N, C-alpha and C positions, 0 to 999 in steps of 0.2 A: 512167369510176369507176375499173376497173381499173388506167389509167396515173396516177390519182391517189394512189391506195394504193401503188404501188411509188414512187411519187415522195416519198410521208411516209417510209416506208419507210427511204429512202434518207438524209433528213433526219436522222430519229431516231437512224441507224447513226452519224452523225456529230457530234451533238450529245452522245450518252449512248456512250462508248466502253465495249467491254469486254474483260476478260480471259477467255480458254479456259481453263480447269482440268481437265485431266482428272486428277482423280482425286477421291475420293469426298468426300461431301458434308460440309457446315461451312465457318463462315466463319472467316477468319486474323486474326490479332490484328496489333498494329503492328510485330512483328517477323515476322511473314509465316508463322506457323505457329498450332497449335492443338492441342487435346487429341480424340484418336479416341473419339469416343463410337457410332459406328453402323459395322457394318459393318467391324470393325478387320481381322478375320482375312482378308477377302477382301483385303485391301489389304496384306497381310502384317507387320501390325502389331498390338500388343497391346493389350487395351480398355486406355484409360486413359492410354496412352502419347503425349507430346507430341512432334508431328514440324513440319519446316517444308514450305514450297509454294513454288514457282516462285521457286527460288536465294534462300529466305527467311535471314535474317540472325541467327546465332545472338547472345547479347550479348558476345562477345568478336570478332565482324564477319565472322566466317568462317561460310561459305553450308553448308548442309547439308538433305537432302531428310528425314531422320529426325534428332529430339533425341537424343542419343545420353547414357548415364548417365554423371554426373560422375566421373571416374577419379581417383583415389588416387594421388598421387606414389609411386611405387613406395619402399618401405623398403627400407633394407639388411637384407636376411635375415644376413649375415654379421657379426656384431657383432666389435669387433676382438678379437683372442685376447688374452688375460690374458698380461702378461709374467712369469713366475716371476722375485721376486728373492732372490738367493741372501741369505740372512741374514748379519750381518756377524762376523766372527768377532774377537771382543775378546783380544788378546794381551799379556801382562807380559813384562817382563824383570826378573829381578833379578840379585844378585851371587852367582858359582858359586863362591867361594873363601871362608873361615873370614875372612880377611883383605882386602878390596880396596883397597887403596889411591889415595886422591884426592889429584891436584896441580894446582895454581894454573895449570899449563901444562905441555903434555907434556916440555917441554924441562927443567922441574926435577926435579932430584934428591930433593928433601924432600918428605915427602908432610906435606900438610895435615891430613889427618884419614883413616878408615879404616871400611869399612862390614861389616857381617858377613853370613855366607850366609843366602841368603832374601830380601835388602832389595832392596825393588822401587825401581827407579829409572826416569825416564823423561828419555828423550834428549830436548834439546834441539835439539840440530844442533851437529854440531861440523865446522869446515874443517881440522880434521887429520885423515888418513885412521888408521883403526884406533884411534879415539879417540872417546868417546862425552862432551858434556858436559851433565853433571847440575846441579842445583843448588848442591853443594857445588863443583865444579870439573869436570877432568878426570879420566875413569878409562878404563882400556883394556877394549877391547870384549873381549879375552881372557878375561878375567874375567867375562864375563857370559853366560847364558844367559837361553833365553827359553822360554815356553811357552802353549798357548790355554787361555784359561779356560772351563771347562766346571762345570756345575751341580754341586753339592757331593755325593758322594756316599762309601759306603763298601764296600770291597773286604777282602778276606782272603788272606794268604798261603798260596799253596799248596803251595811248595817246604820243604824241609826248613829251608832260609834264603834270605830273601827279601832280597837286596843292595839298598842305594839306593847312587844315584851322584850327583855332582854336576852333571852336566849328562845330558840323554835321549842317552846314549852308555855303552857298557858298559867302553869305553876311557878314560873321564874316572873321577878319584878315587873311591875306594869310601869311602862314609861311613860305613857299619857295616851291620849287617844285623837283621831281626826273624823270630824264629823262625817255623814253621807253623804258620797258625790263628791268625795275628794279626791284628787288625782294620787297615787302614789308612784315616783319612780322605785322599780326592782330591779336589782343587781344580782341576786342569789336566792335561793330556796333551800331547804331540808326541812324533813321532819313534818311535812304537812303545812310548812308557813313560807312566806316569802321576807326576804331581806331588803328593806330598801329605807327610803328618805320622805317626806313630806312635809307639809304644814300645818301646825294644829290650829284649833280655832283662834289665837290668840297670834299667830301668824311666827311664832315661833317653828326654829327647822326640828323637827321629830325623826328619830331614827331608831331603828328597831326591826324585829319580827312582827309579823301580822299573817294570821290566818289566812289559810289560802280559800275558806270556806267565808270569810267576809269582806277580802279584797279580791276581785278579778276584773 
C-alpha cells in the first residue's frame, strides 16, 4: 500500500508540474504580477500596490519584483532666459545750413537746387565718398547733421541766454539765442544737445541744437 502511494505521488508530480513561490499568497495575472491585498507590510509592500513575481514582465518588457509608479519625464526647471532686446533708436538727418546746395553730380559746379536748415533728408546711398545721394541729387555730408528722435517735450532755458547751434556742437554756427525762461519744444537729442525750436526775443522762430546744460 505504501509503495502504491509513493508511485502515485511520483506520477502526479510529473503530470502536474508546479512553481514554488516564496512570496505572499495571491494569484498572478498574465504579466506575472498582482495587487497586494494580504499582509502587505510583512512583504515590504503597501496595501493595493501592484508588483511582479518570478521575474514577471512589465508592459515594456522589463522584469521587476515590484511595480514602480509611473515616472514622469523630468521637465526643464530652468526656462530659457529672456533676452532683452535694446529698443531701436530712430535717427534723422537734416540740412545744417541755411542753404544746402544739391548737385546732379559731385563734379558739377552748378547747383540744381538748395535746401533750407532743418530740411529732413534720406541718404539713398552714394558711391561718392563725402556725399549723400538724396531724392534731389547729391549733397555734401559736411552740410548735414543728425539727431536721435525722442518723444516731444518742453524744456526751459535756464541761462540768461540760451544759444542755438547748427549742429550738436558749440563750435558750429550760432543761429541765435533765447532768453532765460523761454520754453523750447524738443524733438531730438545728440552729443549732449537737444534739437528743437522756440521763439527768440524778437518773436522769430529759432530752430537748432541747444546744450542740455542750458535748457532742461
